[in-house]
KEVEXLUM-223286 format. One record per residue: residue number from 1; x, y, z negated of N, C-alpha, C in turn. Coordinates in steps of 0.1 Angstrom, whole numbers, plus 5000, padded with zeros to 4 digits. Each point is the difference from the previous one (the first is absolute). Last residue first. Layout:
% residues N
REC|NUM|X|Y|Z|X|Y|Z|X|Y|Z .
...
END
This chain:
% residues 87
REC|87|1760|2335|0701|4998|5012|4990|5009|4998|4992 .
REC|86|4997|4986|5053|5003|4996|4986|5000|5011|4991 .
REC|85|4973|5006|5046|5015|5002|4996|5000|4995|4984 .
REC|84|4966|4996|5046|5000|5002|4988|5019|4998|4998 .
REC|83|4967|5011|5046|5015|4998|4995|4997|5001|4984 .
REC|82|4967|4989|5045|5000|5006|4985|5011|4997|4995 .
REC|81|4976|4999|5051|5010|4999|4991|5001|5008|4989 .
REC|80|4965|4996|5037|5000|4994|4991|5009|4999|4990 .
REC|79|5005|5021|5042|4988|5007|4991|4997|4994|4986 .
REC|78|5027|4978|5038|5005|5011|4993|4994|5008|4992 .
REC|77|5000|4950|5018|4992|5012|5000|5005|5010|4989 .
REC|76|5027|4962|5025|4998|5002|4986|4988|5015|5004 .
REC|75|5023|4966|5031|4989|4999|4997|4995|5006|4989 .
REC|74|5046|4997|5015|4995|4988|4990|4983|5000|5000 .
REC|73|5026|5033|5029|5002|4983|5004|4992|4991|4996 .
REC|72|4997|5047|4983|4991|4996|5011|5000|4989|5006 .
REC|71|5030|5012|4968|4988|4998|4993|4991|4997|5014 .
REC|70|5042|5010|5007|5002|4992|4995|4986|4994|4992 .
REC|69|5003|5043|5020|5001|4987|5012|4998|4988|4993 .
REC|68|5003|5037|4971|4989|5000|5006|4996|4991|5012 .
REC|67|5046|5010|4983|4989|4991|4987|4985|4999|5006 .
REC|66|5033|5021|5024|5005|4986|4999|4990|4996|4991 .
REC|65|4996|5045|5006|4992|4992|5012|5004|4985|4999 .
REC|64|4995|5027|4953|5011|5001|5010|4992|4994|5013 .
REC|63|4989|5006|4951|4996|5013|5012|5005|4996|5013 .
REC|62|5011|4974|4960|4987|4997|5006|4993|5011|5009 .
REC|61|5045|5002|4981|5001|4993|5012|4986|4995|5003 .
REC|60|5005|5032|4962|5006|5002|5012|5000|4992|5014 .
REC|59|4991|4982|4957|4990|5010|4999|4999|5010|5017 .
REC|58|5039|4967|4980|4985|4994|5008|4989|5010|5003 .
REC|57|5039|5019|4978|5003|4992|5013|4989|4994|5008 .
REC|56|4991|5017|4958|5004|5010|5007|5004|4993|5015 .
REC|55|5003|4974|4963|4982|5001|5003|5005|5012|5012 .
REC|54|5037|4964|4988|4998|5013|5001|4984|5005|5006 .
REC|53|5013|4953|4989|5012|5009|4993|4997|5015|4998 .
REC|52|4966|4956|5001|5002|5012|5007|5012|5007|4995 .
REC|51|4976|4948|5004|5007|5011|4991|5005|5011|5008 .
REC|50|4953|4971|5009|5012|5003|5004|5012|5008|4990 .
REC|49|4947|4975|5021|5005|5006|4989|5016|5001|5001 .
REC|48|4953|4996|5031|5013|4999|4997|5006|5004|4987 .
REC|47|4952|4985|5026|5002|5008|4992|5019|4999|5003 .
REC|46|4942|4991|5020|5014|4996|4996|5009|5009|4994 .
REC|45|4948|4990|5026|5007|5005|4988|5013|4994|4995 .
REC|44|4972|4976|5033|5006|5015|5005|5005|5008|4993 .
REC|43|4980|4959|4985|5014|4997|5005|5003|5015|5010 .
REC|42|4962|4988|4959|5002|5007|5015|5012|5002|5004 .
REC|41|4994|4971|4960|4988|4998|5011|4999|5012|5005 .
REC|40|5041|4990|4982|4995|4989|5008|4985|4999|5004 .
REC|39|5041|5038|4999|4988|4997|4992|4993|4990|5009 .
REC|38|5054|5005|4996|4988|5003|5011|4987|4999|4992 .
REC|37|5057|5014|4998|4986|4997|4993|4992|5000|5011 .
REC|36|5058|5003|4993|4987|4998|5008|4991|5000|4992 .
REC|35|5053|5018|4993|4987|4987|4997|4988|5007|5007 .
REC|34|5055|5015|4993|4989|5002|5006|4990|4989|4998 .
REC|33|5044|5011|4983|4993|4994|4993|4984|5004|5006 .
REC|32|5035|5040|5010|5002|4985|4999|4989|4993|4995 .
REC|31|5023|5046|5023|4985|4997|4995|5003|4983|5001 .
REC|30|5031|5035|5022|5002|4994|4986|4988|4992|4992 .
REC|29|5002|5018|5046|4997|5014|4987|5004|4994|4988 .
REC|28|5002|4971|5041|5012|5015|5001|4993|5011|4988 .
REC|27|4970|4964|5006|5013|4997|4993|5011|5010|5002 .
REC|26|4953|5002|5016|5002|5003|4985|5014|4996|4994 .
REC|25|4986|4997|5047|4999|5010|4996|5001|5006|4982 .
REC|24|5003|4956|5018|5005|5006|5010|5001|5015|4998 .
REC|23|4978|4966|4976|5015|4999|4999|5006|5012|5008 .
REC|22|4955|4996|5006|5000|5002|4987|5018|5001|4997 .
REC|21|4983|4987|5044|5001|5012|4996|5003|5001|4989 .
REC|20|4992|4955|5022|5013|5006|4992|5001|5013|4995 .
REC|19|4953|4969|5004|5010|5011|5005|5013|5003|4994 .
REC|18|4962|4966|4990|5010|4996|5007|5010|5013|5006 .
REC|17|4959|5008|4978|5006|4991|4989|5016|4995|5006 .
REC|16|4969|5026|5027|5005|5006|4989|5007|4995|4989 .
REC|15|4973|4974|5031|5011|5010|5009|5009|5005|4989 .
REC|14|4962|4975|4982|5012|4991|5004|5010|5008|5011 .
REC|13|4962|5027|4984|5010|4995|4989|5009|4991|5001 .
REC|12|4972|5038|5030|5001|4986|5002|5013|4995|4986 .
REC|11|4981|5044|5004|4993|4994|5009|4999|4988|5000 .
REC|10|5006|5029|4954|5006|4998|5012|4995|4993|5012 .
REC|9|5002|5033|4952|4993|4992|5008|5006|4996|5012 .
REC|8|5022|5015|4954|4995|5003|5009|4991|4991|5009 .
REC|7|5038|5014|4954|4990|4992|5008|4990|5006|5006 .
REC|6|5052|5002|4974|4992|5005|5010|4984|4993|5001 .
REC|5|5037|5007|4959|4993|4992|5004|4995|5008|5012 .
REC|4|5048|4999|4969|4991|5010|5007|4990|4989|5008 .
REC|3|5036|5005|4955|4998|4991|5011|4984|5008|5006 .
REC|2|5049|5020|4979|4986|5001|5000|4995|4987|5012 .
REC|1|5050|5009|4973|4994|4999|5015|4983|4997|4997 .
END
């Protein structure tokens, strides 16, 4: 099961950290071990690390309206999103 990192900018770090949306959207995909990270020198830069059982499912989900709505709720700036996959 590969580990995936998604890093991006957010409008409000505290709101993003407190949000239940990560579990709500990633949990049903079987994604586990979700961890959050914040750049201490620029708290609008954040990351999520997680174990993803099916990368195709994740990639498809990233294009859905549900995922776009979750990112908007979390204050994610989608144009800054970069996804890295464990090599």
